[in-house]
N, C-alpha and C positions, 0 to 999 in steps of 0.2 A: 860829334856835331849835334847842335841843338837848334831848334827853331821854335819860335813862339809868336804871341800876338793873336790877332784875329784869325789869321789863316796860316798855320805852320807850313813852311815850304816843304818839309819832309812828307807831307800828305797831299800836296797840291795835285800831283798827277793822279792820285786815287780819288780826289773829290771833283775832278772835272767831268764833263759830260761823258757818260759811258757809251759803249757801242749800241747801235740800233737793236731794239728788242731784247736787250740784256737785262739781267736782274742782279742787283747788288744787295747783299745781305749784311746787316749790321747786328751782331749779337752782343748781349750784355748779361751781367750777373748782378745780384743785389749789391748796391754800393759802387757799382761801376756802370753808370748809366750812359746810354748813347745820345742823350739830349744834346750835348755840346757838339757831337759829331754830325748829327742831322742838321743842326743850325749852320755848321760850316759847309755842308753840302749846299744849303740854300744860298749862303754868301758866295761861294765859289761859282755857282751857276749864274748868279746875278752878275758877278764881275765879268764872267766870260761872255754873257749875252751882250752886255754893254760894249765890250771890246770887239766882238765879232759881227755885230749887226750891220755895221757900215760896210764891212768887207764881203758880206754875203756868205760867210762861213756858217756851217750848221751850228745852231745854238738852241737852247731851251728858252723859248719866249713865253711859255706858260708853265707854271708849276702848280700842281694840285697836291696839297698836304692833307692827309686824312689821319686824324689822331684819336685814339680811343682811351688814351691815358692822361692827356693834358689838354687844357682848354685854350681858347683864343688868346686870353690875356698872358698865359705862360709863354706861348710862342712869340707873340708880339713884343713883349718886354725883353725876352731873351735875344731876339733879333736886333732890337734897338741897341742893346749893349754892345753889339759888334758892328754897329753902323749900317744895319739893314732895316729899311722902312717898309714893313709888310703892308700897312694900310695904304701907302702910296702905290706899291706894286699892285695891290688889289684894285684900287681905283682906276689904274691904267689897264686893267684886264689881264695882267701878267701873273696873278696869283689868286688861288682860291683855297680857302681853308674849310675842310669838312669836319665839323665838330661831332665826334662820336662819343663824347663823354657827358656833356652838360645835361642833355635830356634823356639819352639812352639809359644812363645809370642814375638818374634822379638827382643830378648836381645843379641843375639850372632852375630858372624862375618858373618854368612850366610845371615843375614838380610841386610847386606851392600854389598852383592855380593861376599864376601870372603868365603873361606872354613874354617870350624871350626877346630882348632888344634886338632890333635889326641892325646888323653891322655889315657894311659893304664888303663883299668878298667872302663872307662866312655863310656856310650852309650847315644847318643843324639837323642831324639825324633824329628822327622822332621815336624810333624803337629799335630793338635788336634783331628784328626779323631779317634773315639773310637776304630775302628778296628785296626788302626795303633798302637795305644797305647797298646791295649791288646796283639797283636801279638809280638810287640817289647819286652815288659816286659816278656812275656811267654818264649821267646827264652832265656832270661837271667836266668829265673827260671829253665828251662829244662837243662841248662848246668850244669853238675854235679860238685861238689867240686873237686879241683885239685887233692886231695889225694883219692878221691872216697869214703870217709867215712864221717860220721857226717850228720848233717841236714842243710837244707836251710831255712833261716828265711827272711821274707819280711818285710821291713819298708817302709811305704808310708806316704809322707808328703804333705799335701795340695791338696789332690785329689778333695776335694769339690770345689776348684777353678774352675774346669771345668763347674760346674753348673752356675757360674756367667759369665764366659768368653766365653762359647761356647753354642751351642744349645743342648748339651748332657743332658739327663734326669737322675733323680736319679735311675730309674729302670735300665737303661743301665749301669750306673756305678756299681750298686749293682751286676748285673749279671756278669760284668767283674771281680769284686772282688771275687765272688764265684768261677769263673773259675780259677783264680790264686791260691786260697786257696786249691783247690783240688790237686795241684801239689807240695805243700811245707809243711813244718813242722808246722809253725805258722806264725801269722801276727801281726804287730803293726802298727796302723794307727793314724794320727792326724786329727783333724777336728775343725772347729770354732764353738763355742757355745755361741756367743754373743746373748743377749736377743732379739734384733729386728729380728733375724733370726729364733728363736725357739719359742718365746712366742706369741701366737695368730697370727700366720702367715696369711698374707692376700694377698700379691703379689704372682705371680707365682714363683718367685725366692725363696721367704721365704717358700712357701709350699714345693717346691722341696728340699730345704736344710733341713727343719725340717723332712721330710720323710726320707732323706738319713741318717742323724745323728741318728734319732730315730731307724732306722733299725740296725745301727751299735751297738747301746747300747743293743738292744734286743739280739744280737748275741755274745756280749762281755763276755769274761771270767771275766775281771774286767775293770773298767774305772778309769783313773786318770784325774781329772779335775783341771785346774788352773784358779784362778780368783783373782781379786784385793780385797783388804780389803774394807769392807762395809763403813768404816770410812774415806776412802780416802788414799792418798799417805803417806807413812812413810819412813824415811831414813834408818831404820834398818829392814824393811820388804818389800820384793818385792811383795808378794802375799800369797794366801792360796792354799794349795794342799790337795785335797780330794780323797781318794781311796774308791771305792764302788764295791761290788760284782755285776757282770753283770748278765743279764738274761740267758746268755749262760754258766754260771759257772756250772761245773759238780760236782755231789755229791762226787765223789772220789777225787776231788781236792778242799778240803775245807780249804786250807791253806791261802786263801786270808783274810788278816786282814784289816777290814774297819777302816779307821782312817782319821783324819783331822789335818794337821800340817801347820806351817808357813815356808816360805822359803825366802832366801835372795840371789840374784845373784849379786856378787861383780864385780867390774870393771875388775879384772883379770880373770873373768869367773869361779872362784870358787863358789861353791854353799853351803850354810849353810841351813840345814833343822832342825827345832826345834819345840818342843811342845809348845802350848800356856802356858804362864806363866814362861817359861824358861828364866833365866837371862843370859845364856851363848850364 
């Protein structure tokens, strides 16, 4: 069986709104990025919100995306390719983007002495201080949805970069995450799981990274991990996607179906997800 397009049906149940106070962890390795997966979370949540708002069903009416690896233009353009208008969602008060790259790591106009253009729905972090990051994101999370109903969902991309690029420790980041999670409905976070960082860590960075990612997995409702094929590169397969139940999965939410499938990200950013042995 194969499923493709904007939102592969083999993943629909895993991309829908997770249980209250849960954590979903997306892990990746070099050349097997979670970008497309995080965009599908955004798309699925937006579709579910539109479908459920009228019926009064619980839905995410506000999404806060915090990214330390990619800027506003990347996420805006990627979302547009799959039919999701982030500027429109932002203007309606349903989406906020926290830019942890452009000014924190000298990629923006401010690094050249210019002021960063103001974009509705975008908040730029000014430095890598853990206190500044925590308080800036918290203000976004504490701002209620524009219509005052629904839930706030937090998506965090590349938070583990702080371990490599700053003096921040895994304990400080974990404490910050716990503080954010107390104020919102649920959280989805990406993290690197390359073998040198997790297997037999020896350097201080490797130890800190392994501690951080291991802590996330211990708290996770479920984990979606992406990796390359063990046999190498194939033109019709981008990688392997594995879904496993996390240590934080609650007994009353046993709907997590553990599975391992293959996926192909095409040039037009469509994604095909299929079972091993499928010819389609």
